[in-house]
PAVOBA-914271 format. One line per field, with one value per residue (C-alpha): x, y, z; residue in three letters; residue number from 1. Coordinates in nm, 3 decimals. Example, Ala and Ser with C-alpha at 12.3 -4.5 7.8 and 13.67 -1.06 7.14 Angstrom:
u: 1.230/1.367
v: -0.450/-0.106
w: 0.780/0.714
type: ALA/SER
seq: 1/2
end
This chain:
u: 1.997/1.605/1.340/0.964/0.689/0.556/0.191/-0.027/-0.105/0.079/0.176/0.108/0.283/0.109/0.129/-0.100/-0.338/-0.396/-0.757/-0.840/-1.054/-1.072/-0.700/-0.686/-0.364/-0.289/-0.069/-0.291/-0.583/-0.376/-0.257/-0.626/-0.770/-0.513/-0.578/-0.949/-0.901/-0.626/-0.846/-1.059/-0.756/-0.667/-0.434/-0.505/-0.379/-0.272/-0.299/-0.018/-0.057/0.221/0.165/0.460/0.558/0.701/0.945/1.135/0.946/1.084/1.186/0.838/0.738/1.070/0.999/0.644/0.784/1.073/0.800/0.586/0.848/0.988/0.642/0.602/0.707/0.990/0.946/0.645/0.584/0.595/0.510/0.607/0.486/0.792/0.714/0.757/1.043/1.258/1.369/1.462/1.711/1.845/1.514/1.418/1.725/1.798/1.474/1.577/1.736/1.431/1.144/1.036/1.064/0.923/0.860/0.577/0.725/0.462/0.718/1.065/1.194/1.396/1.151/0.925/0.923/1.101/1.371/1.709/1.995/2.161/1.839/1.730/2.069/2.037/1.694/1.794/2.087/1.839/1.611/1.882/2.038/1.669/1.563/1.914/1.838/1.468/1.356/1.102/1.036/0.695/0.658/0.330/0.429/0.666/0.860/0.865/1.050/1.309/1.350/1.432/1.648/1.864/1.883/1.962/2.141/1.867/1.849/1.551/1.429/1.375/1.132/0.806/0.531/0.167/-0.022/-0.333/-0.674/-0.977/-1.328/-1.608/-1.798/-2.085/-1.996/-1.943/-2.223/-1.981/-2.117/-2.101/-1.846/-1.575/-1.540/-1.534/-1.181/-1.131/-0.779/-0.807/-0.491/-0.355/-0.275/0.100/0.409/0.447/0.101/0.177/-0.172/0.013/0.106/-0.257/-0.340/-0.050/-0.193/-0.543/-0.429/-0.275/-0.644/-0.872/-1.091/-1.167/-1.486/-1.291/-1.329/-1.129/-1.219/-0.929/-1.030/-0.804/-0.644/-0.566/-0.378/-0.069/0.118/-0.069/0.196/0.163/-0.215/-0.190/0.037/-0.185/-0.512/-0.307/-0.235/-0.596/-0.706/-0.414/-0.459/-0.845/-0.929/-1.143/-1.460/-1.296/-1.118/-1.264/-1.108/-1.325/-1.105/-1.089/-1.369/-1.462/-1.757/-2.041/-1.901/-1.617/-1.845/-2.034/-1.709/-1.596/-1.960/-1.943/-1.606/-1.543/-1.164/-0.944/-0.580/-0.290/-0.004/0.230/0.602/0.648/0.411/0.488/0.153/-0.142/-0.428/-0.675/-0.609/-0.745/-1.044/-1.117/-1.073/-1.305/-1.555/-1.495/-1.323/-0.997/-0.707/-0.427/-0.131/0.253/0.473/0.657/0.717/0.441/0.201/0.230/0.152/-0.155/-0.259/-0.192/-0.364/-0.716/-0.717/-0.684/-0.368/-0.514/-0.383/-0.683/-0.504/-0.251/0.074/0.266/0.603/0.589/0.626/0.534/0.233/0.259/0.248/-0.045/-0.223/-0.166/-0.303/-0.611/-0.672/-0.649/-0.898/-1.156/-1.110/-1.104/-1.426/-1.279/-0.953/-1.208/-1.420/-1.105/-0.988/-1.366/-1.377/-0.998/-1.081/-1.400/-1.192/-0.907/-1.123/-1.320/-1.008/-0.867/-0.813/-1.028/-0.886/-0.959/-0.757/-0.461/-0.502/-0.439/-0.138/0.009/-0.065/0.129/0.420/0.389/0.377/0.686/0.863/0.746/0.873/1.217/1.348/1.486/1.661/1.682/1.970
v: -2.725/-2.783/-2.508/-2.537/-2.328/-2.091/-2.114/-1.779/-1.831/-1.608/-1.760/-1.484/-1.620/-1.430/-1.420/-1.691/-1.434/-1.244/-1.337/-1.236/-0.938/-0.928/-0.813/-0.593/-0.419/-0.236/-0.488/-0.770/-0.555/-0.486/-0.848/-0.960/-0.706/-0.787/-1.155/-1.089/-0.824/-0.970/-1.246/-0.986/-0.818/-1.142/-1.297/-1.612/-1.630/-1.911/-1.804/-1.964/-1.849/-1.937/-1.933/-1.791/-1.520/-1.296/-1.149/-1.361/-1.707/-2.001/-2.345/-2.438/-2.129/-2.139/-2.500/-2.403/-2.146/-2.372/-2.641/-2.405/-2.266/-2.612/-2.726/-2.456/-2.565/-2.410/-2.091/-1.996/-1.638/-1.579/-1.273/-1.293/-1.026/-0.857/-0.938/-1.316/-1.298/-1.015/-1.159/-1.509/-1.475/-1.793/-1.976/-1.749/-1.685/-2.042/-2.019/-1.717/-1.927/-2.148/-1.921/-1.575/-1.413/-1.074/-0.913/-0.679/-0.435/-0.278/-0.146/-0.183/-0.440/-0.175/0.112/-0.083/0.145/0.039/-0.177/-0.146/-0.021/-0.357/-0.557/-0.308/-0.345/-0.712/-0.700/-0.432/-0.668/-0.960/-0.747/-0.622/-0.978/-1.080/-0.763/-0.766/-1.119/-1.141/-1.030/-0.748/-0.538/-0.387/-0.096/0.054/0.439/0.643/0.763/0.393/0.311/0.564/0.463/0.095/0.216/0.412/0.193/-0.135/-0.017/-0.139/-0.082/0.150/-0.058/-0.363/-0.145/-0.086/0.125/0.009/0.199/0.063/0.120/0.227/0.154/0.379/0.518/0.740/1.079/1.096/1.258/1.368/1.468/1.847/1.886/1.959/1.776/1.405/1.276/0.911/0.724/0.402/0.195/-0.100/0.038/0.005/0.224/0.310/0.432/0.705/0.721/0.824/1.140/1.218/1.175/1.408/1.673/1.631/1.708/2.033/2.140/2.117/2.430/2.255/1.985/1.706/1.348/1.065/0.717/0.481/0.189/-0.089/-0.389/-0.352/-0.725/-0.641/-0.445/-0.483/-0.330/-0.007/-0.019/-0.041/0.241/0.433/0.373/0.475/0.799/0.885/0.841/1.020/1.316/1.306/1.196/0.917/1.107/1.209/0.909/0.549/0.238/0.060/-0.246/-0.340/-0.290/-0.417/-0.388/-0.205/-0.134/0.023/0.217/0.362/0.475/0.667/0.808/0.968/1.110/1.497/1.451/1.157/1.141/0.923/1.039/0.746/0.752/0.544/0.459/0.361/0.488/0.506/0.335/0.503/0.839/0.739/0.551/0.883/1.101/0.877/0.962/1.334/1.353/1.563/1.430/1.538/1.308/1.276/1.394/1.057/0.840/0.771/0.962/1.275/1.039/0.917/1.253/1.393/1.707/1.768/1.884/2.235/2.171/2.205/1.959/1.772/1.788/1.884/1.716/1.773/1.644/1.301/1.260/1.609/1.660/2.045/2.055/1.816/2.029/2.356/2.154/2.078/2.409/2.564/2.305/2.399/2.783/2.834/2.792/2.853/2.616/2.345/2.457/2.435/2.121/1.954/2.076/1.955/1.629/1.587/1.665/1.430/1.131/1.163/1.094/0.814/0.483/0.181/-0.156/-0.306/-0.016/-0.094/-0.468/-0.354/-0.170/-0.479/-0.696/-0.461/-0.481/-0.885/-0.892/-0.690/-0.910/-1.246/-1.164/-1.160/-1.512/-1.773/-2.098/-2.357/-2.556
w: -2.393/-2.380/-2.375/-2.320/-2.450/-2.178/-2.130/-2.112/-1.721/-1.484/-1.139/-0.865/-0.549/-0.260/0.106/0.271/0.416/0.104/0.107/0.480/0.441/0.822/0.840/0.532/0.398/0.098/-0.029/0.012/-0.164/-0.461/-0.501/-0.462/-0.704/-0.945/-0.945/-0.989/-1.284/-1.484/-1.661/-1.792/-1.925/-2.105/-1.861/-1.674/-1.322/-1.103/-0.743/-0.543/-0.151/0.066/0.424/0.640/0.876/0.588/0.519/0.760/0.748/0.983/0.818/0.722/0.537/0.356/0.252/0.121/-0.087/-0.225/-0.286/-0.472/-0.712/-0.775/-0.872/-1.158/-1.494/-1.673/-1.848/-1.643/-1.584/-1.214/-1.034/-0.665/-0.392/-0.253/0.094/0.008/-0.232/-0.111/0.232/0.097/-0.190/-0.138/-0.217/-0.502/-0.688/-0.774/-0.993/-1.202/-1.473/-1.568/-1.447/-1.598/-1.266/-1.153/-0.816/-0.698/-0.429/-0.211/0.044/0.046/0.334/0.530/0.512/0.778/1.089/1.400/1.259/1.417/1.147/1.148/1.106/0.824/0.662/0.652/0.490/0.250/0.121/0.103/-0.106/-0.331/-0.411/-0.521/-0.714/-0.922/-1.065/-1.137/-1.503/-1.378/-1.053/-1.028/-0.828/-0.719/-0.776/-0.968/-0.634/-0.528/-0.874/-0.866/-0.473/-0.578/-0.876/-0.675/-0.366/-0.543/-0.849/-1.071/-1.464/-1.498/-1.778/-1.532/-1.297/-1.411/-1.239/-1.213/-0.975/-0.793/-0.920/-0.730/-0.717/-0.822/-0.543/-0.456/-0.299/0.067/0.265/0.535/0.890/0.946/0.669/0.922/1.238/1.153/1.065/0.945/0.968/0.764/0.831/1.066/1.391/1.376/1.438/1.094/1.026/1.288/1.444/1.768/1.577/1.508/1.893/2.005/1.728/1.855/2.220/2.081/1.962/2.268/2.143/1.814/1.806/1.622/1.641/1.465/1.392/1.363/1.119/1.101/1.251/1.627/1.634/1.445/1.692/2.020/2.223/2.021/2.053/2.422/2.439/2.197/2.409/2.732/2.561/2.448/2.806/2.947/2.735/2.780/2.432/2.525/2.389/2.065/1.961/1.855/1.762/1.521/1.427/1.060/0.836/0.486/0.241/0.338/0.695/0.530/0.300/0.584/0.773/0.459/0.400/0.755/0.711/0.630/0.606/0.578/0.731/0.716/0.900/0.814/0.854/0.532/0.223/-0.122/-0.229/0.016/-0.133/0.112/-0.012/-0.379/-0.175/-0.017/-0.325/-0.551/-0.285/-0.310/0.042/0.100/0.254/0.500/0.492/0.557/0.279/0.262/-0.028/-0.300/-0.103/-0.353/-0.617/-0.505/-0.383/-0.734/-0.866/-1.030/-1.424/-1.319/-1.108/-0.774/-0.502/-0.314/0.010/0.256/0.322/0.637/0.774/0.899/1.261/1.342/1.558/1.569/1.172/1.172/1.435/1.212/0.923/1.102/1.254/0.886/0.796/1.088/1.052/0.673/0.503/0.158/0.208/0.285/-0.017/-0.243/-0.107/-0.176/-0.529/-0.604/-0.430/-0.694/-0.967/-0.887/-0.781/-1.109/-1.309/-1.112/-1.295/-1.209/-1.127/-1.497/-1.616/-1.366/-1.472/-1.847/-1.738/-1.551/-1.869/-2.087/-1.842/-1.834/-2.205/-2.250/-2.000/-2.141/-2.502/-2.403/-2.488/-2.227/-2.260/-1.992/-1.929
type: MET/ARG/SER/GLN/ARG/ALA/GLY/ASP/VAL/VAL/ALA/PHE/VAL/LEU/PRO/GLY/ASN/VAL/ASP/ASP/VAL/THR/GLU/PRO/SER/GLY/GLY/ASN/THR/TYR/ASP/ARG/ARG/MET/CYS/GLU/SER/LEU/PRO/GLY/ALA/GLY/VAL/PRO/VAL/LEU/GLN/VAL/ALA/VAL/PRO/GLY/SER/TRP/PRO/GLU/PRO/GLY/PRO/THR/GLY/ARG/ALA/ARG/LEU/ALA/ARG/ALA/LEU/ALA/ALA/LEU/PRO/ASP/LEU/THR/THR/VAL/LEU/ILE/ASP/GLY/LEU/VAL/ALA/CYS/GLY/VAL/PRO/ASP/VAL/VAL/VAL/PRO/HIS/ALA/ARG/ARG/LEU/ARG/LEU/GLY/VAL/LEU/VAL/HIS/LEU/PRO/LEU/ALA/ASP/GLU/THR/GLY/LEU/ASP/PRO/VAL/HIS/ALA/ALA/GLU/LEU/ASP/ALA/CYS/GLU/ARG/GLU/THR/LEU/ARG/VAL/VAL/ARG/GLN/VAL/VAL/ALA/THR/SER/PRO/THR/ALA/ALA/ARG/THR/LEU/ILE/SER/ARG/HIS/GLY/LEU/GLY/PRO/SER/THR/VAL/ALA/VAL/VAL/GLU/PRO/GLY/VAL/ASP/LEU/ALA/PRO/LEU/ALA/SER/GLY/THR/ASP/GLY/VAL/SER/ARG/LEU/LEU/CYS/VAL/ALA/ALA/VAL/THR/PRO/ARG/LYS/GLY/GLN/ASP/VAL/LEU/VAL/GLU/ALA/LEU/ALA/GLN/LEU/PRO/ASP/LEU/ASP/LEU/THR/VAL/ASP/PHE/VAL/GLY/SER/LEU/THR/ARG/ALA/PRO/GLU/TYR/VAL/ASP/GLU/LEU/ARG/TRP/SER/VAL/ASP/ARG/LEU/GLY/LEU/GLY/ASP/ARG/VAL/THR/PHE/GLY/GLY/PRO/LYS/ALA/GLY/ALA/GLU/LEU/ASP/ALA/ALA/TYR/ASP/ARG/ALA/ASP/LEU/VAL/LEU/LEU/PRO/SER/HIS/ALA/GLU/THR/TYR/GLY/MET/VAL/ILE/THR/GLU/ALA/LEU/ALA/ARG/GLY/ILE/PRO/VAL/VAL/ALA/SER/ASN/VAL/GLY/GLY/VAL/PRO/ASP/ALA/LEU/GLY/ARG/SER/SER/ASP/GLY/ALA/VAL/PRO/GLY/LEU/LEU/VAL/PRO/PRO/GLY/ASP/PRO/GLY/ALA/LEU/ALA/SER/ALA/LEU/ARG/GLY/TRP/VAL/THR/ASP/ALA/GLU/LEU/ARG/ARG/ASP/LEU/ARG/THR/ALA/ALA/LEU/GLY/ARG/GLY/SER/ALA/LEU/GLU/GLU/TRP/ASP/GLY/ALA/ALA/ARG/ARG/LEU/THR/GLU/VAL/LEU/SER/ARG/TRP/ARG/SER/ILE/PRO/ILE/LYS/VAL/ALA
seq: 1/2/3/4/5/6/7/8/9/10/11/12/13/14/15/16/17/18/19/20/21/22/23/24/25/26/27/28/29/30/31/32/33/34/35/36/37/38/39/40/41/42/43/44/45/46/47/48/49/50/51/52/53/54/55/56/57/58/59/60/61/62/63/64/65/66/67/68/69/70/71/72/73/74/75/76/77/78/79/80/81/82/83/84/85/86/87/88/89/90/91/92/93/94/95/96/97/98/99/100/101/102/103/104/105/106/107/108/109/110/111/112/113/114/115/116/117/118/119/120/121/122/123/124/125/126/127/128/129/130/131/132/133/134/135/136/137/138/139/140/141/142/143/144/145/146/147/148/149/150/151/152/153/154/155/156/157/158/159/160/161/162/163/164/165/166/167/168/169/170/171/172/173/174/175/176/177/178/179/180/181/182/183/184/185/186/187/188/189/190/191/192/193/194/195/196/197/198/199/200/201/202/203/204/205/206/207/208/209/210/211/212/213/214/215/216/217/218/219/220/221/222/223/224/225/226/227/228/229/230/231/232/233/234/235/236/237/238/239/240/241/242/243/244/245/246/247/248/249/250/251/252/253/254/255/256/257/258/259/260/261/262/263/264/265/266/267/268/269/270/271/272/273/274/275/276/277/278/279/280/281/282/283/284/285/286/287/288/289/290/291/292/293/294/295/296/297/298/299/300/301/302/303/304/305/306/307/308/309/310/311/312/313/314/315/316/317/318/319/320/321/322/323/324/325/326/327/328/329/330/331/332/333/334/335/336/337/338/339/340/341/342/343/344/345/346/347/348/349/350/351/352/353/354/355/356/357/358/359/360/361/362/363/364/365/366/367/368/369
end
């Protein structure tokens, strides 16, 4: 038997587009911010970005990942983004006996919207094979952790929760306090922008506008259908497609917003929710996955937003009508948003929690044959 001393560095294996701020995603933002914050918590990071069409790469992407893992010394602590790891167990699993492998799951592969049942089952099986052999699974919400444990038969002690952090931000100015709606998400079927468009069409008497801020290139056919629906329903002067924004442009979009919406069909957390709450903006969102975890409550138990069933334009329209017509509701939601936002943990705190997970995981002895 031979063994090697593990270094302090953590190899973080990431999708190749993780640093592309022109096409942001919650998963990439989480990965990038953890890479930036972990060194301050005492954990040096080696970023290993692997280009590929994840989670189902072609031969080139698979070969890149195989080479990247093979190049890491025995006993290296390796955290792999689940988008990269979970679809290719035949590439990842052989390294489980010599590396301290962990997987960070942002969204279970089978939960992506639009998959046919057979394809979803295949992805689910691949994910299960990967997660059952690694040392640690990191989920980004308590609900996501429970889902992974139940779905894949994982031991509860092998699944840790490290929720995203948030950046401190000034309180949003808003527009008129009522009418300016903001949806920050890639325009894809999973994010449910079509549900919001249909809800707006049911409210012709209300002066509501929505800004869709997010990538327009990930699902171009869906974007085309959505634009067609906007025109067909006569909503062209009420809906704008701003494309992806970052930095000062994104800050400005939040600052103009009176209400943030996330009508998704699936979410393990929903970082835009906490980004909104950090600015004191209430939220209306689908009651799916980890969204209630992100929404949370203020210190007095008040919920800083409204939850509606996913895929239900009528329920969303009803929630928006209540927002517009009930001044007391708006006041209560804003007060709760301020309270919840002031208690959110920043990214350095989230990095400290991930560091604690890494420390426990690295303390388990391993020998390499």
